[in-house]
C-alpha positions as CSV (number, residue, x, y, z in Angstrom):
1,M,121.4,74.7,135.9
2,S,123.9,71.9,136.9
3,Y,125.5,69.6,134.4
4,D,127.6,66.5,134.5
5,Y,129.8,68.0,131.8
6,L,129.9,71.3,130.0
7,F,131.6,71.2,126.5
8,K,132.6,74.2,124.5
9,Y,132.1,73.8,120.8
10,I,133.2,76.1,117.9
11,I,131.6,75.9,114.5
12,T,133.7,77.1,111.6
13,G,134.0,77.2,107.8
14,D,133.6,79.5,104.9
15,A,130.8,82.3,104.9
16,G,127.6,81.1,103.4
17,V,127.9,77.3,104.1
18,G,125.1,77.4,106.6
19,K,126.8,77.3,109.9
20,S,124.3,79.6,111.7
21,C,121.4,77.8,110.1
22,I,122.8,74.4,111.4
23,L,123.1,75.9,114.9
24,Q,119.6,77.5,114.7
25,Q,118.1,74.1,113.6
26,F,119.8,72.3,116.5
27,T,119.0,74.8,119.3
28,D,115.5,76.2,118.0
29,E,114.4,73.5,115.6
30,R,113.7,76.1,112.9
31,F,115.3,77.1,109.6
32,N,115.7,80.8,108.4
33,P,116.9,80.9,104.8
34,L,117.4,84.7,105.1
35,Y,119.8,84.4,108.1
36,N,122.4,87.2,107.9
37,S,126.1,86.3,107.9
38,T,127.6,86.2,111.4
39,I,129.7,89.3,112.4
40,G,132.5,88.2,114.8
41,A,131.0,85.4,116.9
42,E,127.7,84.4,118.4
43,F,127.0,82.2,121.3
44,W,124.3,79.5,121.6
45,A,123.7,76.9,124.3
46,K,121.7,73.7,124.6
47,T,121.5,70.7,127.1
48,I,121.5,67.1,125.9
49,T,121.4,63.8,127.6
50,I,123.8,61.0,126.8
51,N,123.9,57.7,128.8
52,K,121.9,59.4,131.6
53,K,124.5,62.2,131.8
54,K,123.4,65.9,131.4
55,I,125.8,67.6,129.0
56,G,125.7,71.3,128.4
57,L,126.9,72.4,125.0
58,H,128.2,76.0,124.7
59,V,128.6,76.7,121.0
60,W,130.4,79.6,119.4
61,D,129.3,80.4,116.0
62,T,132.3,82.0,114.2
63,A,132.3,84.3,111.1
64,G,133.6,82.8,107.9
65,Q,134.7,86.1,106.3
66,E,138.5,86.4,105.8
67,R,138.6,89.8,107.7
68,F,137.5,88.1,110.9
69,R,139.9,85.2,110.7
70,A,142.5,86.5,113.2
71,L,139.9,87.4,115.7
72,M,138.3,84.0,115.5
73,Q,141.4,82.2,116.6
74,S,140.9,83.3,120.2
75,Y,137.6,81.4,120.2
76,Y,139.4,78.1,119.5
77,R,141.1,78.0,122.9
78,G,139.5,75.7,125.4
79,A,137.1,74.2,122.9
80,A,136.4,70.4,123.4
81,G,134.8,70.0,120.0
82,A,134.7,71.7,116.6
83,L,132.1,71.4,113.8
84,L,134.0,72.1,110.5
85,V,131.3,72.9,107.8
86,Y,131.4,73.0,104.1
87,D,128.6,73.2,101.5
88,I,128.3,70.1,99.3
89,T,127.2,72.4,96.4
90,S,130.5,74.5,96.6
91,R,133.8,73.0,95.8
92,V,135.4,76.3,96.9
93,S,134.2,75.8,100.4
94,F,135.3,72.2,100.4
95,G,138.7,73.3,99.1
96,H,139.1,75.7,102.0
97,I,138.5,73.0,104.6
98,S,142.2,72.2,104.8
99,T,143.0,75.8,105.8
100,W,140.3,75.9,108.4
101,L,141.5,72.5,109.8
102,E,145.1,74.0,109.8
103,D,143.9,76.8,112.0
104,L,142.1,74.4,114.4
105,R,145.2,72.3,114.7
106,K,147.3,75.4,115.4
107,Y,145.1,77.3,117.8
108,A,142.7,74.8,119.4
109,A,143.5,72.2,122.1
110,D,145.6,69.2,121.2
111,N,143.6,66.5,119.4
112,I,140.3,68.4,119.7
113,T,137.3,66.3,118.5
114,I,136.4,67.5,115.1
115,M,133.2,66.7,113.2
116,L,133.4,67.4,109.5
117,I,130.0,68.4,108.1
118,G,128.9,68.5,104.5
119,N,125.8,70.8,104.7
120,K,122.9,71.3,102.3
121,S,122.3,67.5,101.6
122,D,118.8,68.5,100.5
123,L,120.3,70.0,97.4
124,D,121.7,66.7,96.1
125,S,120.9,67.6,92.5
126,K,123.3,70.6,92.7
127,R,126.1,68.6,94.5
128,T,129.6,69.2,93.4
129,V,131.3,67.4,96.3
130,S,130.6,63.6,96.7
131,T,130.0,62.0,99.9
132,E,133.1,59.8,99.2
133,E,135.3,62.8,98.9
134,G,134.1,64.1,102.3
135,S,134.5,60.7,103.9
136,E,138.0,60.3,102.5
137,F,139.1,63.7,103.7
138,A,137.7,62.9,107.2
139,Q,139.4,59.5,107.4
140,K,142.7,60.8,106.2
141,N,142.7,63.6,108.8
142,G,141.2,61.7,111.8
143,L,137.8,63.4,111.8
144,I,134.3,62.3,112.3
145,F,132.1,62.9,109.3
146,V,128.5,63.4,108.4
147,E,126.3,65.1,105.8
148,C,123.4,67.1,106.9
149,S,120.6,69.5,105.9
150,A,120.0,72.6,108.0
151,K,116.7,73.0,106.1
152,T,115.2,69.6,106.6
153,A,117.1,68.9,109.9
154,Q,118.4,65.6,108.6
155,N,121.5,64.6,110.7
156,V,121.7,68.0,112.4
157,E,121.2,66.8,116.0
158,E,123.3,63.7,115.2
159,A,126.3,65.9,114.3
160,F,126.2,67.6,117.7
161,V,125.4,64.5,119.7
162,C,128.0,62.3,118.0
163,T,130.7,64.8,118.8
164,A,129.6,65.0,122.4
165,V,129.6,61.1,122.6
166,A,133.2,61.1,121.3
167,I,134.3,63.7,123.8
168,Q,132.5,62.1,126.8
169,K,134.0,58.7,126.0
170,R,137.4,60.0,126.1
171,V,136.8,62.1,129.3
172,E,135.4,59.0,131.0
173,Q,138.3,56.8,129.9
174,G,140.7,59.2,131.7
175,G,141.4,61.9,129.1
176,N,143.3,64.8,130.5
177,I,140.9,67.8,131.0
178,G,142.3,71.1,130.0
179,V,140.0,73.4,131.9
180,V,137.7,72.5,134.9
181,E,135.2,74.9,136.4
182,N,132.9,74.3,139.5
183,E,133.8,70.7,140.2
184,N,130.9,70.5,142.7
185,H,128.5,70.5,139.7
186,G,130.8,68.4,137.5
187,I,131.1,71.2,135.0
188,R,134.1,70.6,132.6
189,I,135.2,72.6,129.6
190,G,137.7,71.4,127.1
191,Y,140.3,68.7,127.3
192,R,143.8,67.9,126.1
193,R,145.7,64.9,124.8
194,I,142.6,62.9,123.9
195,S,142.9,61.0,120.6
196,T,140.4,61.3,117.8
197,E,138.9,58.4,115.9
198,S,138.4,58.6,112.2
199,G,135.4,57.5,110.1
200,F,131.7,57.8,110.5
201,C,129.8,58.4,113.7
202,C,126.3,59.0,112.1
203,S,124.6,57.7,109.0
């Protein structure tokens, strides 16, 4: 299959925050509450259309366990976008976001587009991290932000699409592409030196 663009994503965050469930909801439109923790990394793919452009998304779902942390750093290279996930019912997972972000800044491409996701919005009665806290962290660090529910699918697609829109916009404004493959098919993976806007992309 040919694409106008092919973007590599990584999805990262603590174990148990619902990274794999978000990805499964996006690619297969289903929710499995008994999904086992990812061991190492898993690969998923989906094609979307934005402004009449075909965009292939290749998403690496990374393990959140500490013992896999060093291994995961190699998957950051060449990524155009990252989905950084925490659980709105877990202050511990939100507290670890700074460390995950530090890894992204250190090992991923310069100014990678990062979407901060507060998952499990369907569990609002058990919330321990406010929407305002997530938004403030995102704005302070130049990230896009959204809360979603892998269970109900609320804002799941929007998270992936908004990230792709931000990347595509910068590419078409002349952003410096880091890695290019098969130019005849317009397939492009990753980029460098493209600034990131803060604030909300999705509601």
